[in-house]
C-alpha positions in Angstrom: 78.4 44.0 -52.6 78.7 47.0 -49.9 79.8 50.6 -50.1 82.3 51.4 -47.7 81.4 55.1 -47.9 77.9 55.3 -49.5 76.1 58.4 -51.0 72.6 58.9 -49.7 70.4 61.5 -50.8 66.9 62.2 -49.5 64.6 62.6 -52.1 61.6 65.0 -52.2 58.6 66.3 -54.4 59.8 70.1 -53.7 59.3 73.0 -51.5 55.7 73.2 -52.5 54.9 69.9 -50.7 53.1 70.2 -47.3 56.2 68.1 -45.9 58.9 70.0 -47.1 60.2 71.5 -44.2 60.1 68.0 -42.4 62.6 67.0 -45.7 64.7 69.6 -45.1 64.9 69.1 -41.4 65.5 65.4 -41.4 68.1 65.8 -44.7 70.0 68.2 -42.8 69.9 66.4 -39.2 71.3 63.1 -41.0 74.3 65.2 -43.1 72.2 64.0 -46.4 71.6 66.0 -49.8 68.2 66.8 -50.1 67.5 66.7 -54.0 64.4 66.6 -56.5 63.9 64.4 -59.3 65.5 66.9 -61.7 68.6 66.9 -59.4 69.5 63.0 -60.5 69.4 60.8 -63.6 70.3 57.0 -64.6 73.2 56.3 -66.8 75.1 53.3 -67.5 72.8 51.3 -64.9 73.4 53.4 -62.3 71.7 56.7 -60.5 73.6 59.9 -60.0 73.1 63.1 -58.3 74.3 66.5 -60.2 76.6 68.5 -58.2 78.6 71.7 -59.2 81.9 69.2 -59.1 80.0 66.7 -61.9 77.9 63.9 -61.8 78.1 61.7 -58.6 76.8 58.4 -58.2 74.0 57.5 -55.6 73.6 54.3 -53.3 71.2 55.2 -51.0 68.1 57.0 -51.6 65.3 58.0 -48.8 62.5 58.3 -50.4 59.3 60.7 -50.2 57.8 60.7 -53.6 54.8 58.7 -54.0 54.9 55.3 -56.1 53.0 56.7 -58.8 55.4 59.4 -59.6 58.9 58.3 -58.8 59.2 56.6 -62.4 57.6 58.0 -65.4 59.0 55.1 -67.5 57.4 52.9 -65.2 54.2 54.4 -63.6 52.8 57.6 -64.3 54.1 58.7 -67.3 53.6 62.7 -67.0 54.9 63.0 -63.5 57.6 65.3 -63.4 58.9 64.9 -60.1 60.3 60.9 -60.5 63.7 60.0 -62.4 63.1 58.5 -65.6 64.7 54.3 -65.5 65.2 54.5 -61.4 62.9 51.2 -61.1 65.0 49.5 -63.4 68.1 50.5 -61.2 66.6 49.6 -58.3 65.5 46.2 -59.7 69.4 45.6 -60.5 70.4 46.1 -57.0 72.7 49.1 -58.0 70.7 51.5 -55.5 68.7 50.8 -52.5 65.6 52.6 -51.9 64.3 53.2 -48.1 60.6 52.9 -48.2 61.0 50.8 -51.6 58.4 50.9 -54.1 55.0 48.7 -53.0 55.4 49.4 -48.8 52.8 51.6 -49.3 50.8 48.5 -48.9 51.2 48.4 -45.3 49.3 52.3 -44.9 46.4 51.2 -46.9 43.2 51.4 -44.6 41.7 48.4 -46.0 44.4 46.6 -44.0 43.6 48.3 -40.8 40.2 46.0 -40.6 42.6 42.8 -40.7 44.9 43.8 -38.2 43.8 42.1 -34.8 43.3 38.7 -37.4 47.2 39.1 -38.3 48.1 39.6 -34.6 46.2 36.4 -34.1 47.5 34.5 -36.8 51.4 35.5 -36.6 51.7 36.0 -33.1 48.9 33.6 -31.4 48.0 36.4 -29.6 45.0 38.1 -28.7 45.4 42.2 -29.5 45.9 44.1 -26.3 44.6 47.7 -28.1 41.5 47.0 -29.9 40.8 48.7 -33.3 38.1 51.2 -33.6 35.2 49.4 -35.3 35.7 49.4 -38.9 33.3 48.8 -41.9 35.0 47.4 -45.1 32.6 48.6 -47.9 33.5 45.1 -50.0 31.5 43.3 -47.9 27.6 43.7 -48.4 26.5 44.0 -45.3 29.0 46.6 -43.8 28.1 48.3 -47.4 24.5 48.5 -46.3 25.1 49.6 -42.9 27.6 52.6 -43.9 24.7 53.6 -46.6 22.1 53.8 -44.1 24.1 55.5 -40.9 26.8 57.8 -43.4 25.8 60.6 -41.4 26.8 59.5 -38.5 29.9 58.1 -39.7 33.5 59.0 -41.2 34.0 57.3 -44.3 37.6 57.2 -45.7 39.3 56.1 -49.4 41.2 53.3 -48.5 44.5 54.6 -50.9 43.7 58.0 -49.5 45.9 60.1 -47.1 46.5 63.5 -46.1 42.8 64.1 -45.1 41.5 63.8 -48.8 38.6 61.8 -50.2 36.8 61.3 -46.9 33.3 62.7 -45.4 33.0 63.3 -42.0 29.2 62.5 -41.9 28.3 64.9 -38.5 29.7 67.7 -40.8 28.4 67.3 -43.9 25.7 68.4 -45.6 23.1 65.9 -47.1 24.2 66.6 -50.8 27.7 65.8 -49.7 26.4 62.5 -48.2 24.4 61.6 -51.1 27.3 62.5 -53.1 29.2 59.8 -51.4 26.8 57.3 -51.2 26.8 57.6 -55.0 30.7 56.7 -54.8 30.1 53.9 -52.3 27.5 52.0 -54.5 29.9 52.7 -57.6 33.0 51.2 -56.1 32.7 50.0 -52.9 36.4 48.1 -52.5 37.4 51.9 -52.4 36.4 52.5 -49.1 36.3 51.9 -45.6 33.8 53.7 -42.8 34.4 54.5 -38.8 32.3 55.9 -36.2 32.8 59.2 -35.6 35.2 59.8 -32.7 35.4 62.5 -30.2 39.0 63.7 -30.2 40.4 65.5 -27.3 40.8 69.1 -27.3 43.5 71.6 -25.7 44.6 75.1 -25.5 45.5 76.2 -29.0 47.0 79.7 -29.8 45.0 81.0 -32.8 44.4 84.5 -34.4 41.3 84.7 -31.9 43.5 84.1 -29.0 43.2 80.7 -27.0 40.9 78.4 -28.3 40.5 75.0 -27.7 41.3 73.0 -31.0 40.9 68.9 -31.4 44.1 66.9 -31.4 45.2 63.6 -31.9 48.6 61.9 -30.8 51.0 59.5 -32.5 53.2 57.3 -30.6 56.6 56.4 -32.4 57.5 52.6 -31.8 60.6 50.6 -32.6 60.4 47.1 -33.2 63.4 44.9 -33.0 64.5 42.1 -30.7 62.0 44.3 -27.9 59.5 46.6 -29.2 60.1 49.9 -27.1 57.6 53.1 -27.1 59.6 56.4 -27.3 58.9 58.8 -24.5 57.5 61.4 -26.8 55.5 61.6 -30.6 53.3 64.0 -32.7 50.4 65.9 -31.4 48.5 67.3 -34.8 45.7 70.0 -34.2 43.1 70.7 -36.0 43.6 74.5 -36.3 40.0 75.1 -37.9 37.4 75.4 -35.5 35.2 72.8 -34.9 37.4 71.0 -37.5 38.1 67.0 -36.9 41.1 66.8 -39.4 44.4 67.1 -38.1 46.2 66.8 -41.6 49.0 69.5 -42.3 48.0 69.4 -46.0 44.1 70.5 -44.8 45.3 73.4 -42.5 46.3 71.4 -39.5 49.4 72.1 -37.6 51.8 70.6 -35.1 52.4 70.7 -30.9 55.2 70.1 -28.6 54.3 66.8 -26.7 55.7 66.7 -23.3 56.5 63.6 -21.5 56.6 64.3 -17.9 58.1 61.5 -15.1 56.3 60.1 -12.5 57.5 62.0 -9.1 59.7 60.1 -7.3 58.6 59.5 -3.7 61.2 60.9 -1.1 61.4 58.7 1.9 61.5 60.9 5.5 64.7 60.6 7.5 64.0 59.1 10.7 
């Protein structure tokens, strides 16, 4: 049964998370409470938030904490970021979680290899945009190619994020490449590889002044009855000179993204 006036919270790992500013900004803009795991507790089959006026039941949680840490009783028992017993409340339907546990499978890099086939299978269409060539190291032929050409490729953990667990071959030393070869041979299922892309650069203000830095663009796409590409996006910039890693957790930053309208032709009056 729905709730007429639900209590909604945004659950964050806390101020030491690299995206904490984003969490605080979103909570403020949405007019909801920003909470950490220690602000919540389970009682009588529901989740409550600690407030200055006493416990308040929570109906919806916008989750920004990884699955592994969300409930120490169900996942990582050492986690201090989650809420003990939260998963049982979710299963009972007494709280709704946006970004439900398990949805991260769509972000697994191993899935990327199969996106063109998914489009053909589910939509009966050919992909409009082609994938970056991707080698799945679980396939013997792909693994052999990656091992033979590792110095030219970018190798990534399939479950990695934030720029961690990856090797940029052209920027890596021989020792680093050899270390990744050992990892690939030991656990090939955990890795994919792609060609090193030549990212664009744009002028960036750094300590030395204005200098070129590598950037990438993440567009925002809304999918429903129609699919709409929003007039804007997230431009991420690698602030370290020569770096191709744009993730904020690895010292990257963001830049304003400007979308200019096409000039309107003005007909001359007779």
